[in-house]
C-alpha positions as CSV (number, residue, x, y, z in Angstrom):
1,M,0.0,0.0,0.0
2,N,1.3,3.4,-1.0
3,F,1.2,5.7,2.0
4,T,1.7,8.9,0.1
5,R,-1.5,8.1,-1.9
6,C,-3.5,7.9,1.3
7,R,-2.0,10.9,2.9
8,R,-4.4,13.6,1.5
9,P,-7.6,11.7,2.1
10,M,-6.5,10.9,5.7
11,A,-5.6,14.5,6.3
12,F,-9.0,15.6,5.0
13,L,-10.7,13.0,7.2
14,L,-8.7,14.2,10.3
15,L,-9.5,17.8,9.4
16,A,-13.2,17.0,9.2
17,V,-13.1,15.0,12.5
18,G,-11.2,17.8,14.2
19,L,-13.7,20.4,13.1
20,V,-16.7,18.3,14.2
21,L,-15.1,17.6,17.6
22,G,-14.3,21.3,18.0
23,A,-17.9,22.3,17.1
24,M,-19.2,19.8,19.6
25,A,-17.0,21.2,22.3
26,V,-18.2,24.8,21.5
27,V,-21.9,23.6,21.6
28,G,-21.2,21.9,24.9
29,L,-19.8,25.1,26.4
30,E,-22.7,27.2,25.1
31,S,-25.5,24.8,26.3
32,G,-27.2,25.2,29.6
33,G,-30.2,27.4,29.2
34,E,-33.7,26.7,30.2
35,G,-35.5,24.3,28.0
36,E,-32.3,23.0,26.6
37,L,-32.0,19.6,25.1
38,T,-30.5,17.2,27.7
39,L,-28.4,15.7,24.9
40,L,-26.6,19.0,24.5
41,L,-26.3,19.4,28.3
42,E,-24.5,16.0,28.5
43,L,-21.9,17.4,26.0
44,R,-20.8,19.8,28.8
45,E,-19.4,16.9,30.7
46,Y,-17.0,16.0,27.8
47,V,-15.8,19.5,26.7
48,L,-12.2,19.0,27.7
49,L,-12.0,15.5,26.2
50,L,-13.6,16.8,22.9
51,G,-11.1,19.7,22.9
52,W,-8.1,17.4,23.3
53,L,-9.4,15.0,20.6
54,A,-10.0,18.0,18.3
55,L,-6.5,19.3,18.9
56,A,-5.0,15.9,18.2
57,A,-7.0,15.5,15.0
58,L,-6.2,19.0,13.7
59,T,-2.5,18.5,14.5
60,G,-2.5,15.1,12.6
61,A,-4.3,16.7,9.7
62,A,-1.6,19.5,9.5
63,F,1.2,16.9,9.6
64,L,-0.3,14.7,6.9
65,G,-1.8,17.4,4.7
66,L,1.1,19.8,4.6
67,A,3.9,17.2,4.3
68,K,6.0,19.2,1.9
69,S,4.8,22.7,2.7
70,S,6.7,25.4,4.6
71,L,3.5,26.1,6.6
72,R,3.6,22.7,8.3
73,V,5.8,23.6,11.3
74,P,4.4,27.1,12.0
75,L,0.8,25.8,11.8
76,V,1.4,22.8,14.1
77,T,3.4,25.0,16.5
78,M,0.5,27.5,16.6
79,L,-2.0,24.8,17.2
80,L,0.0,23.3,20.0
81,V,1.1,26.6,21.6
82,I,-2.4,28.0,21.7
83,G,-4.5,24.8,22.1
84,A,-2.5,22.8,24.7
85,P,-2.2,25.6,27.3
86,T,-5.8,26.6,26.8
87,L,-7.0,23.1,27.4
88,L,-4.7,22.7,30.4
89,I,-5.9,25.9,32.0
90,G,-9.5,24.8,31.3
91,G,-8.8,21.5,33.0
92,V,-7.4,23.2,36.1
93,A,-10.2,25.6,36.3
94,S,-12.8,22.8,35.8
95,A,-11.1,20.8,38.6
96,M,-11.0,23.8,41.0
97,F,-14.4,25.4,40.3
98,G,-16.4,22.9,38.3
99,G,-17.7,20.6,41.1
100,S,-19.8,17.7,40.3
101,D,-23.5,17.2,40.5
102,S,-24.9,14.0,42.0
103,Q,-28.4,12.9,41.1
104,L,-30.3,12.1,44.4
105,S,-33.6,11.0,43.0
106,T,-35.8,10.7,39.9
107,E,-39.5,10.4,39.9
108,T,-41.8,10.0,36.9
109,A,-45.0,12.1,36.9
110,P,-48.2,10.1,37.6
111,G,-49.8,9.1,34.4
112,R,-47.0,10.7,32.2
113,G,-44.1,8.6,31.1
114,D,-42.5,11.5,29.3
115,R,-42.1,13.8,32.3
116,R,-40.0,13.3,35.4
117,L,-38.5,15.4,38.2
118,I,-34.8,15.1,39.1
119,V,-33.3,16.2,42.3
120,V,-29.5,17.0,42.1
121,S,-27.0,17.8,44.8
122,Q,-24.4,20.3,43.7
123,S,-21.0,20.1,45.4
124,D,-19.4,23.2,43.9
125,S,-19.9,25.4,46.9
126,I,-19.2,25.3,50.6
127,D,-22.9,25.0,51.5
128,P,-25.0,22.1,50.2
129,V,-27.3,23.1,47.3
130,W,-30.1,21.0,46.0
131,C,-31.7,21.8,42.6
132,V,-34.9,20.3,41.2
133,Y,-35.4,20.0,37.5
134,V,-38.2,18.8,35.2
135,H,-37.3,16.7,32.2
136,Q,-40.0,16.6,29.5
137,G,-40.0,14.4,26.5
138,N,-38.1,11.3,25.4
139,S,-34.5,11.0,24.2
140,P,-33.2,12.5,22.0
141,R,-35.7,15.4,22.2
142,E,-35.9,15.5,26.0
143,R,-35.6,19.0,27.4
144,R,-34.8,20.3,30.9
145,W,-36.2,23.2,33.0
146,S,-35.2,24.4,36.4
147,V,-37.9,24.3,39.1
148,G,-35.9,25.5,42.0
149,C,-32.7,25.5,44.0
150,F,-32.4,25.3,47.8
151,N,-29.3,26.6,49.6
152,G,-28.6,24.6,52.7
153,D,-26.5,27.3,54.5
154,A,-29.4,27.5,57.0
155,E,-30.7,24.1,58.1
156,E,-34.4,25.2,57.6
157,N,-33.8,25.8,53.9
158,A,-32.5,22.3,53.2
159,L,-34.6,20.4,50.7
160,R,-36.2,17.3,52.5
161,K,-38.9,16.0,50.2
162,T,-39.9,16.5,46.5
163,V,-43.0,14.8,45.2
164,W,-45.5,15.0,42.3
165,T,-49.0,15.9,43.7
166,A,-50.5,15.7,40.1
167,P,-49.1,15.2,36.6
168,D,-48.5,18.9,36.4
169,R,-47.7,19.9,40.0
170,I,-44.6,19.4,42.2
171,R,-44.5,19.9,46.0
172,M,-41.1,20.6,47.6
173,T,-40.8,20.7,51.4
174,T,-37.8,22.1,53.3
175,A,-36.4,21.0,56.6
176,G,-38.0,24.0,58.3
177,G,-41.5,22.8,57.1
178,A,-42.0,25.4,54.3
179,V,-44.0,23.9,51.4
180,H,-43.5,25.2,47.9
181,E,-45.7,24.1,45.0
182,V,-44.9,24.7,41.3
183,T,-47.2,24.1,38.4
184,I,-45.8,22.6,35.2
185,A,-47.1,23.8,31.8
186,P,-48.0,21.2,29.1
187,D,-44.6,21.9,27.4
188,G,-42.7,21.2,30.6
189,R,-42.0,24.8,31.6
190,P,-42.6,25.6,35.3
191,D,-44.8,28.6,36.2
192,R,-42.0,29.9,38.4
193,V,-38.5,29.1,39.5
194,L,-37.8,29.0,43.2
195,S,-34.6,30.2,44.9
196,V,-34.7,29.3,48.6
197,G,-31.9,30.4,51.0
């Protein structure tokens, strides 16, 4: 097999893969709004991995595609000098400030298999924070909306119980006994978003 004959198609393939991976990383960084597709939200977890893979694919494409060009060394150098430190700084920042969310409970709405509430504990702050989300629809078109967040800096604000009282109503109870009810619209959007504590 003649390697020089395969060099250009492989370089083009690596370039395409690098651009797709880079675009996925950017989409993952930009996702996170209300009513966002959960599939896009999951990309957020893999932004650094996607970035490293995109950098490797683009560097490989430059090596293969520009084999006899004088642009090869400057382009690869630029990719590595800008890309590697950016991804390293992003990794350090993510480790220091990113925190991780742990899913505490999931409950399907009564009579609705396409709607569920999810309670998440966030560990990116000193005080415990619990957030409640509604997921509406089935994968890959499932969307997520925030229902409320409870900051446990004061014990009475800690979220203790979250239940469906109807297919379109959620009741959240704090440790202090406060009860908060939120109605969910047919499209999955809550009528209000709570911030307790």
